[in-house]
C-alpha positions as CSV (number, residue, x, y, z in Angstrom):
1,M,-9.3,-23.2,36.7
2,L,-11.0,-20.4,38.5
3,T,-7.6,-18.5,38.7
4,K,-7.3,-18.8,35.0
5,I,-10.9,-17.5,34.4
6,F,-10.3,-14.5,36.7
7,I,-7.1,-13.7,35.2
8,V,-8.5,-13.7,31.7
9,A,-11.7,-11.8,32.8
10,F,-9.6,-9.0,34.5
11,T,-7.2,-8.8,31.6
12,L,-10.2,-8.2,29.2
13,L,-11.8,-5.7,31.5
14,G,-8.6,-3.7,32.2
15,G,-7.4,-3.9,28.6
16,F,-10.6,-2.4,27.2
17,R,-10.8,0.3,30.0
18,I,-7.2,1.3,29.1
19,L,-8.2,1.4,25.3
20,H,-11.3,3.6,26.0
21,F,-9.2,5.9,28.2
22,A,-6.6,6.3,25.4
23,K,-9.3,7.0,22.9
24,N,-10.7,9.9,25.0
25,R,-7.0,11.3,25.6
26,I,-5.3,10.9,22.3
27,H,-5.5,13.9,19.8
28,S,-6.9,12.5,16.7
29,S,-9.2,13.4,13.9
30,I,-13.0,13.6,14.6
31,G,-13.6,10.9,12.1
32,L,-11.1,8.5,13.8
33,K,-12.8,9.1,17.2
34,H,-16.3,8.5,15.6
35,H,-15.1,5.2,14.1
36,L,-13.5,4.1,17.5
37,S,-16.7,5.0,19.3
38,Y,-18.5,2.0,17.9
39,I,-15.5,-0.3,16.9
40,L,-14.1,-0.5,20.4
41,P,-17.6,-1.4,22.0
42,S,-18.3,-4.0,19.2
43,L,-14.9,-5.5,19.7
44,E,-15.4,-5.6,23.4
45,L,-18.8,-7.4,23.0
46,F,-17.4,-9.9,20.7
47,S,-14.5,-10.5,23.0
48,W,-16.9,-11.1,26.1
49,I,-19.0,-13.5,24.0
50,V,-15.9,-15.5,23.2
51,F,-14.8,-15.3,26.8
52,F,-18.2,-16.7,28.1
53,I,-18.1,-19.5,25.4
54,W,-14.7,-20.4,26.6
55,V,-15.7,-20.6,30.1
56,A,-18.6,-22.8,29.4
57,R,-16.5,-25.0,27.4
58,L,-13.9,-25.2,30.2
59,I,-16.4,-26.0,33.0
60,Y,-18.1,-28.6,30.7
61,K,-14.9,-30.4,30.0
62,S,-14.2,-30.3,33.8
63,G,-17.2,-32.6,34.4
64,N,-18.4,-30.2,37.3
65,Y,-22.1,-30.6,36.6
66,F,-23.1,-28.8,39.9
67,T,-21.3,-25.7,38.7
68,I,-23.0,-25.9,35.2
69,I,-26.4,-26.2,36.8
70,S,-25.7,-23.4,39.1
71,I,-24.5,-21.1,36.2
72,G,-27.6,-22.1,34.3
73,V,-30.0,-21.1,37.1
74,V,-28.2,-17.8,37.6
75,L,-28.5,-17.1,33.8
76,V,-32.1,-17.8,33.8
77,L,-32.7,-15.5,36.8
78,L,-30.6,-12.7,35.1
79,S,-32.0,-13.2,31.6
80,V,-34.3,-10.4,31.6
81,P,-32.0,-7.7,32.9
82,L,-29.1,-9.0,30.7
83,F,-31.6,-8.9,27.7
84,I,-32.3,-5.3,28.5
85,L,-28.7,-4.3,29.0
86,L,-27.5,-6.1,25.8
87,R,-30.4,-4.4,23.7
88,D,-29.5,-0.9,24.8
89,F,-25.7,-1.8,24.2
90,I,-26.4,-3.1,20.7
91,F,-28.7,-0.3,19.6
92,G,-26.1,2.2,20.9
93,I,-23.5,0.7,18.7
94,F,-26.0,0.9,15.7
95,L,-26.8,4.5,16.3
96,K,-23.1,5.5,16.6
97,F,-22.3,3.5,13.5
98,Q,-24.9,5.7,11.7
99,N,-23.2,8.8,12.9
100,K,-26.5,9.9,14.7
101,V,-25.2,10.3,18.3
102,N,-21.8,12.0,18.2
103,E,-20.8,13.7,21.5
104,G,-20.7,17.4,21.2
105,S,-23.3,17.6,18.5
106,F,-26.8,19.3,18.9
107,I,-29.9,17.0,18.4
108,E,-33.5,17.0,18.9
109,I,-35.4,13.9,19.9
110,E,-39.1,14.8,19.9
111,E,-39.6,16.9,23.0
112,I,-35.9,16.8,24.2
113,K,-33.2,18.9,22.4
114,G,-29.7,20.1,23.4
115,Q,-26.1,19.0,23.2
116,I,-24.9,15.4,23.6
117,K,-22.6,15.5,26.6
118,K,-21.9,11.8,26.7
119,A,-22.7,9.0,24.4
120,G,-22.1,5.9,26.8
121,Y,-22.5,2.2,26.5
122,L,-26.2,2.0,27.5
123,R,-27.5,5.6,27.4
124,L,-27.2,9.1,25.9
125,D,-26.9,12.2,28.2
126,I,-28.3,15.4,26.6
127,E,-27.8,18.8,28.2
128,D,-30.5,21.5,27.2
129,N,-30.0,25.2,27.1
130,H,-31.0,25.5,30.7
131,G,-28.3,23.2,31.9
132,N,-30.7,20.3,32.6
133,L,-29.3,16.9,31.8
134,N,-31.5,14.3,30.2
135,S,-30.5,10.8,30.2
136,I,-32.1,8.5,27.6
137,T,-31.6,4.7,26.8
138,Y,-30.7,4.0,23.3
139,N,-33.5,1.5,22.9
140,S,-36.0,4.2,23.8
141,I,-35.0,6.5,20.9
142,R,-34.3,3.8,18.2
143,S,-37.8,4.4,16.5
144,K,-37.9,8.2,17.1
145,I,-37.0,10.9,14.7
146,I,-33.6,12.4,15.5
147,S,-32.9,15.8,14.2
148,H,-29.4,17.3,14.0
149,Y,-28.7,21.1,14.0
150,G,-26.5,21.9,11.0
151,M,-23.3,24.0,11.4
152,N,-23.8,27.3,9.5
153,P,-20.7,28.1,7.5
154,H,-21.4,31.7,7.9
155,L,-21.2,31.8,11.6
156,E,-18.5,34.1,13.2
157,K,-16.8,33.7,16.5
158,V,-16.7,36.3,19.1
159,V,-15.0,36.5,22.4
160,L,-16.6,38.1,25.4
161,E,-14.9,38.9,28.7
162,F,-16.8,39.1,32.0
163,S,-15.7,39.9,35.5
164,F,-16.7,38.4,38.8
165,P,-15.7,38.8,42.4
166,D,-12.7,36.5,43.1
167,T,-14.6,34.9,45.9
168,I,-17.0,33.2,43.6
169,K,-16.8,29.5,43.0
170,L,-15.5,28.7,39.6
171,N,-17.2,25.4,39.2
172,Q,-20.7,27.1,39.7
173,I,-20.1,30.3,37.7
174,I,-18.8,28.7,34.5
175,P,-21.8,26.4,33.8
176,W,-24.2,29.3,34.6
177,L,-22.2,31.8,32.4
178,K,-22.2,29.3,29.4
179,I,-26.1,29.0,29.8
180,Q,-26.6,32.7,30.0
181,V,-24.5,33.3,26.7
182,M,-26.3,30.5,24.9
183,N,-29.8,31.8,25.9
184,T,-29.2,35.1,24.2
185,P,-31.0,35.4,21.0
186,W,-27.9,36.3,18.9
187,V,-25.8,33.0,19.8
188,A,-26.2,30.0,17.4
189,V,-27.5,27.0,19.4
190,S,-25.5,24.7,17.0
191,Q,-22.2,25.7,18.7
192,A,-21.7,25.5,22.4
193,P,-20.0,28.5,24.0
194,I,-16.2,27.8,24.9
195,I,-14.4,29.0,27.9
196,E,-11.3,30.7,26.3
197,D,-9.5,32.0,29.4
198,V,-9.9,32.2,33.2
199,K,-7.6,34.5,35.3
200,T,-7.5,36.5,38.5
201,E,-6.6,40.1,38.3
202,N,-7.0,43.0,40.8
203,S,-9.2,40.9,43.0
204,K,-11.4,40.1,40.0
205,L,-12.1,36.7,38.4
206,K,-12.0,37.4,34.6
207,I,-13.6,34.8,32.2
208,K,-13.4,34.9,28.4
209,V,-16.1,33.0,26.6
210,G,-16.0,32.2,22.8
211,A,-19.5,32.1,21.1
212,Y,-20.7,31.9,17.5
213,T,-23.0,34.3,16.0
214,L,-24.1,35.4,12.5
215,N,-22.4,38.8,12.8
216,K,-19.7,40.1,15.0
217,S,-21.6,43.3,15.6
218,Y,-23.9,41.4,18.0
219,L,-21.0,41.1,20.5
220,E,-22.2,44.2,22.5
221,N,-25.8,42.9,22.5
222,I,-24.7,39.6,24.0
223,K,-22.3,41.2,26.5
224,N,-24.9,43.8,27.7
225,L,-27.6,41.1,28.2
226,V,-25.4,38.7,30.1
227,E,-24.0,41.5,32.2
228,A,-27.5,42.5,33.2
229,H,-28.1,39.0,34.5
230,I,-24.7,39.1,36.3
231,T,-26.0,42.3,38.0
232,N,-29.0,40.6,39.1
233,L,-26.9,37.7,40.3
234,N,-24.9,40.0,42.6
């Protein structure tokens, strides 16, 4: 009996991890990914509820009352943390269903504003313009006002190129560079800067960054301001 329970549990756990991994890797429309972001967690929750009902029925039919009492005691002890986890999980599905917490979008929740880096099962990770990551549980934001930054159709994309010594660490300079570009007054906060290209040439690390602005004429202003910070960095 225990072997059967463990096999089914690992099959459920592994199967849904594979589905979530596939969802993040497949190239599909934004709409499809949004629907999958709440359909898969809902399906997983339903599957685990059915699994626990099946396990309870299996143990009850076996007549092993010591096991039933033991499981009952464990569930009572874990009732509060389980309730908190389940509450955040369900509110997360509800917010995703309402299209309020899409990954990559820019939102403002009272005093916290920035880009949603990850919309997980239980919490939301928001990165502000300074690169700080704020982690918020879904239950804590369910009754708060969530404001979205709209995408201006008149925004134009510019590509800026910056040079650094090739000895600099790439995983440190890229986040720093994106923050510096975003913090210039001419770049739209509704669209995060994008790393277009990274290459090493003549002992220099050259990084191209795509950013969105109201007018392409601001390119030199953005570049000059960021390069001033690069000079201070060196």
